N, C-alpha and C positions, 0 to 999 in steps of 0.2 A: 663324197658321200657314196654309199652304195643304195641301191635301189629298198632293201629291206630297211634301211636305216631312215630312209623317207618315209620310209610307210609307217616307221615308228611314230611320227611326228604324234599320227591321231588317237592313238591310242588310249589317249586318256576323255577320247570324247562317247565314249561307251565303251561296255562291262566285259568282261572275256565269257562270261556265262549268260550272258545275251544276246541274242543273234538278230538281225536288222528288223524280222518282223515281230521282236520285242519277246519274244518265248526263248524260255531257259533252255543252254545247251549244256548235257549234261556230261561232265566232268569224267571222265578215265585215266588216269594217272597212272603212268608204268610205275611199277613195282622198284622204288628207291633200295641202294644198296651202297654202301660206302661207309668209311671211318663215325661221321657223323650221324648218319642212321644206327648203324651200333651203340653209339654213347648218347642217343636221345632213349633209344630202348631200353639200355639201362637205365640210368636217369629214371623213365617211366615206371620202371617194376617196383623200383623204391617210392614213388610217389605213388604207386596203387596200393602196396603192401601198408603204406600211412594208410590213406585214405580209406582203406577196405578195414584197417582195423585197429585206428584209434576208435571208434565208436566202443571198441568191445573191450579197451586198457578202462580198468577201475582205480584208483587210488582211495585204500580205506574205505572202500563200500561205494565209492563215488566214481560219476563217468570223467574222463579222461576230458574230454571235447561234448562240449554238448550247446548247442544253441539255439535257445526256444526263444524265438523272434512273440510267439503269439502272446506266451504269458510273461514274456521282457525277464527270462532267466537264461544265464550266460554262464556255461563253466569252459573257463580257458587254464587247460595246463592243469586240470585238479582244483582249479582257484573260483567258486564262484562269484559270479557279479549280478549284480539288480538294478532297478532306476534310480538308486541312489547312486551308484557310481556312473554316470551319465556323465560329467565330466572329463572322465577317464577313457571313455569310450570315443567325447568326441576330440580330445588330444589324438586317441589311436587315429581315427578317421582323419583326422589334419595331417598329421605325418603320413598315413598312406597316401593321401593325395598327391604330396609332396615327392615323396620317395617313386611313386609312379611319373612325375614330371623330369626328374635328377633321373630315373635307373631308363628311361624313353630317349631323353635328352645323351645322354653318355652313350646306350646299348642297342638304342632303340627297339625293338617288339621281341628280344630275347624272349621274355615272357610268353609271347604266344606258340611259338615254337617251339619251346620245352615243356613250360608248367602250366599253359590253359587245361583244365581238365576237360572244353571242349576239344585241344589237337589231342592231345592225350588219350582219350577216349577213339576219337573218330581216326585217326591215323594210327595208332599205333596197340587196339583191338580190335576196333570193327576191320578197318581195312583190309586189316591182317587176316580174319575170318571170312574174309570175302574175296581175296586171293587166295587164301586154300580153297575154297569150293569151286568159285567160279574162274580163277587164273587172273592172269596179266591182264593188263588193258585192253591189247587185240580180241583176246580170249571173251572180254566181258563185253565189250562194244559187239562181236560176233553171238555171243547169248541171247543178247537182248534184241538185235535185229529178228534172230530166226523166229520161226512160225512153232506156238504152242506145244511141246511134243513132252514125253516121258523123263528125256533128261532136261528141259527148260524146267518141267513141276517140280520133279525132284531138288535141282538146283536151289532154284528160285524159293519153294519151299523151303526145306532145308536151310537156306541161309535166313528168312524172314522167322523162323522159330527161331533159331540161335538169338537174332537181333531181339527179337521180343522178347525172349527170358531174360539177358542179360540187362536190355532195358528197366524191366520188372527187379530185377535183381539190383540195377543199381538205384530205382525210387525206394527200394526199402532201404537202402541206404544212405539216401537222402536223406529219408524222414527217422532215420534211427540219428542223425543229428540234429535233428530237431525236438523230438521227444525222449530218446534215450531207445538204448539195445532191449532194457526190460519190458516199456511200456508198446514197444514195439513186435516185442515175442506174444504180448498177451492178445494183441491186434493176430495174430497170426494165428495161436492158439485158443483162443476163447469162440463161440458161438460168433458167425458173423453180426448176427441180431444186437449184440453188445457194440460192438465199434462202426458201426455205419461209418461211419464221418472219415475214419480210418482207414477203413478200406478203400472209400468214394476217393481218396488223398491219394492213395498208391496207382488207383487204378489210371485217374488224371494223371500223375509223374510217368508212368509207365509209359503211359500212351504218346505224352508230350517228348519222352528220352527218346523212344523210335522214332516218331515221325525226325525228329532233329539228327540220330544219326543213321534212319536207314534213307531218308529222304529230303531234306532240306539242308543237311549236311555244312558244304563250305559257304552257304548262302547266310549263315549264322555269325560268317566273320566279316562279310563283307556288306550285308545289310542291317542286319541287328545289332551286333555289338560297334559300339560309340567311339573303341579305341583304335580303329583303324583311320580316321576321321581327325582322332585329336590329332594325329601323326603331322598332320600340315601345320601344326604350330606348336608340335612337341621337337621336332627335327629339325637339324640345321645341317650344314654341310661337315663340321665337325662329327656330328653323331655315327656310332659305329651300324652299319647296317648289313644286310647281305646284300652286295652290289657286283656289278659284272663292269671290271675294267675293260671301259669302253679303248682308253687309249692305247690296250696292247692288244683289243682285238676286233679293230675295225682298222679297214674294211672287212667286212666279211666276205670271206671265200670260198671256194674248194679246196682241200687240200692239193699240194704243189710241191714238187722240189724246190729245195730251198732256192736256189739259185735266179728260176725262174718265177718268184712268185712275191708280187709286191703287195698281199695279203695280211692283212694281222694273223691275230692265233687264232679267232673262231672260224670254225670251219665249218659254219651255221648248219651245226647236223638236228639240231634242237630238242636235244636230247633234255635240256634244261625245263624246257615250255615241255615237253611230256610228262615228266613227272611231278609237274607241280600240282600241286594238292586244288588250287584254286585256279589252275589254268590260265597264268599270264605269264611273258614273257619277261623273263626279268632282265634282258638284254636294254629294256624301254625304258631303266630306270626303277628309282622308287615307285612302289605303286601302293594304296590305300588297301588294297587286296592281296599285298603277301604279308604271310604270316611267321619269317625269319624263320620256316622249319629247315633250310638247310638243305634239302634235297636237291638243287640247283646245283649245291656246291660240289657233291656226294657224285651226279651226272656227268659234271664237267671234270672233275680230278678225274675220272674213271678214262674218259676222251683225252683227257693229256698226257694220261701214263701212257695209253697205245700211241699215241702220236708221236710220243716223247718231247713233249713238250712242261716248261713249269707247271706243275700245281695253280693254282691262285686265278685262272682266270674270272671268275666270279669266288668269293670271299668275302669274309667280316673285313669290311675297310669302309671309310670314312669317303665322301667325295672331294674332299681339298686333300685326302691321301692320295687318291687315286690323278689328280688332275695336275697336282703339282708335286704330287710323291712326298705330302710330308709326313711324319711323324704323328700320333695322336696325341695329344695335349688339351692341357686342362683348361678350358676358354673363360670369362668371368663369368657366365652365366651358368656354368657349370661347378664352378667356386660357388656360387652364391644360393644357391640348390639345396648344395651341400654342407655348407654353413647354418642356412634354415634348416635342414631337417635335424644335424646335428643336437643343432638346438632344442626343436621340438623333441627327441628320443628323447636329450637328456630330460627336461620337463617331465615326462612321460613315463621314463625310469622312475624317476624319482617319485611320482603318485605310486606306481606298481609297489616299489621299497617300501614306501613309510603308510602305504594301504592299511587302518587299520584292521581288525573282525570285531569291531562295535563301532558306533557312531553313536556317542552321546550329547545330548543338549540341554542344562538345568537353565532356568531362566525365571527371573520373579514374575508373576501375576501380571501384566500390564493396568495401571489403572487402580491396582486395588494398594492401599493403607496396609499399614498392621492391625491387628486384632488384640481386642484386650481379650483373656485367657483364665479361666479363674487360678486361684494361687499363684494370683503374686507375676504372672507370666504374660506375655505375649506370642504371635503367631504373623504369620509370611504365606502365604501362599506360592508354588511354585509350579509352572510346567515341567512334565520332562517326558523328552523324547529318545526311546533307543534304539537303534536298528541293528538288528543281528546277520550279520553279513556273512554270518560260517552255514555249516551243515548241520548243526546240532541245536537241540533243546537248549533253552539256558533260561535258567534261573536268578537273579541279582538282586541287589540289595542295597539302599543308600544312607548313607550314616554322615554325619559332621565329622572332619581331619581335627578343627582346630578350635571347635570348641564343644562344650559338654550339652547335647540338646538332641529334642527327644525329635523324628520325625514320624508323622500320620498319612498314610497312604491314604490315596481317596480314588473308591472303583476297586478295578481289578488288582490280581495280586502279580506281582513283579516276574512275569513270566513271558517267555519270546518263543515263537517257534523257530526250523529252520529260516532263513531270508526275512525274518517276521521283521514289523516294527510295533513298537509299544508309544503312546501316547498317552498318556494321565496326568493327573495332579499329585502331588502331595501337600501336607504343612506340617512347615517347621517351625518348634514352641520352642522359644528360650526364657530362663529367666529371667525378669527384671534386673535384676542385679548383675550378671554379665552383660549391660549393655553400655557399654561408656560413649558411645556416639550415633548421630543420627542412623548411620550409613554404617554398617558394623560389616568390615570386611569377614567371608567365609570361604570355605573351600570341603564343596561337596565329593565324598565318592561313592563310587558304584564298584559294586564287588561282585562275583562270581567266582560261587566253589572255593572260596576264599582267596582267590587272586584280584588286585584292581585292576578294575579294565579301562576305568577316567575318573579324572579326577579334574572337577570343572570350577574353576574361582566363579566368585558371584558376592554380593553383597546382603546384607539383615536389617531391613528396614525400622527402628524402632524411637521411640524417645527415651534417653537415657535420664536412669534421674526419677523416674516417675514411677509412684505406688500406690 
């Protein structure tokens, strides 16, 4: 085993971004280039286009997406959801958790490298601006080490002004998902005194995003985000990850003529380390700091092309596939995750498809008998609960479908605002001659704009034959 391989045994005892004195080691990743980086850039543009465009999309005057956690109002794909849809959110949350287990067990941290907002903004927006202003890794290092002069002030000042401006834009975008673009527009255009809380939120978010993207950076992935630590229980030898083929690459050594060399294909150029945004050496194996960004794959493939070796020394692969040269296969764990996910998604889809615009409950008031009424009539008291799940104001009426009866509302008119809840009572009056038994089945219809929105079966309590 080579000396570098022996030294790599201790890599799990420390973080690559912390030195022996416990101080942070600033990472200067070399600008990546290659097919995966190009593909990630294209994917990031689509994600950013959706992220910045979704809050401005409206359908029938209503937002396409809004996640108002404060008021518990959610609009997803122009469909309003509220506290009354808690069971749908619970199923969706369970399905998401199982999906994370399944997806990670099969494909590793592909989400982190390709779709995580932290990675997309940092690697494909902020770092590109940094490369443009300060140059590649070596120039950035030189700029940080040089004394403050006009060049350093201009570059550092310009970069940080752009970074904070972008952070301010992202903060406004983030807030638009919570309160909607219309409310955000009011905060921006109205006098500041009217929206102090909104302006405070924008300021706090702006500072937080600037802190993360300008200074905290990869620490958000290695220290704050729990997903990397979950890899230890989610990944196994059959999971696809960004991996170094140690069977082919070891022992490492300088490039020599084929007839004189007993080394592996790795020439120990360390370019895979230079381009890593979290500062790790992928040749040490799977690590919690690795976000599967594929920068090391592109760097290694470029080197393999130059030395006329096959690509794929660093590639998407499983440990079993590398050590035993086995093809990818579905394990019992993956199949069980797939079955559970499929089952929950089916149940979740069923509730979404069958979700009605209104929820109606009609129950006879507990603990009350029938009441004698003038004119040879008797009455029962009922509780009615109606939930309006739409964006519209709704007026409704209640009638009995299978008997001739009179309904007397008690309390407010039957009117509901958007996402409103009506709770009230009504008295149902029936002629005694219509009562044939103690518990008479009735069907209560709730109508709105001439259309039936609910049909509820209940019973009417009354003594037959009493005059």
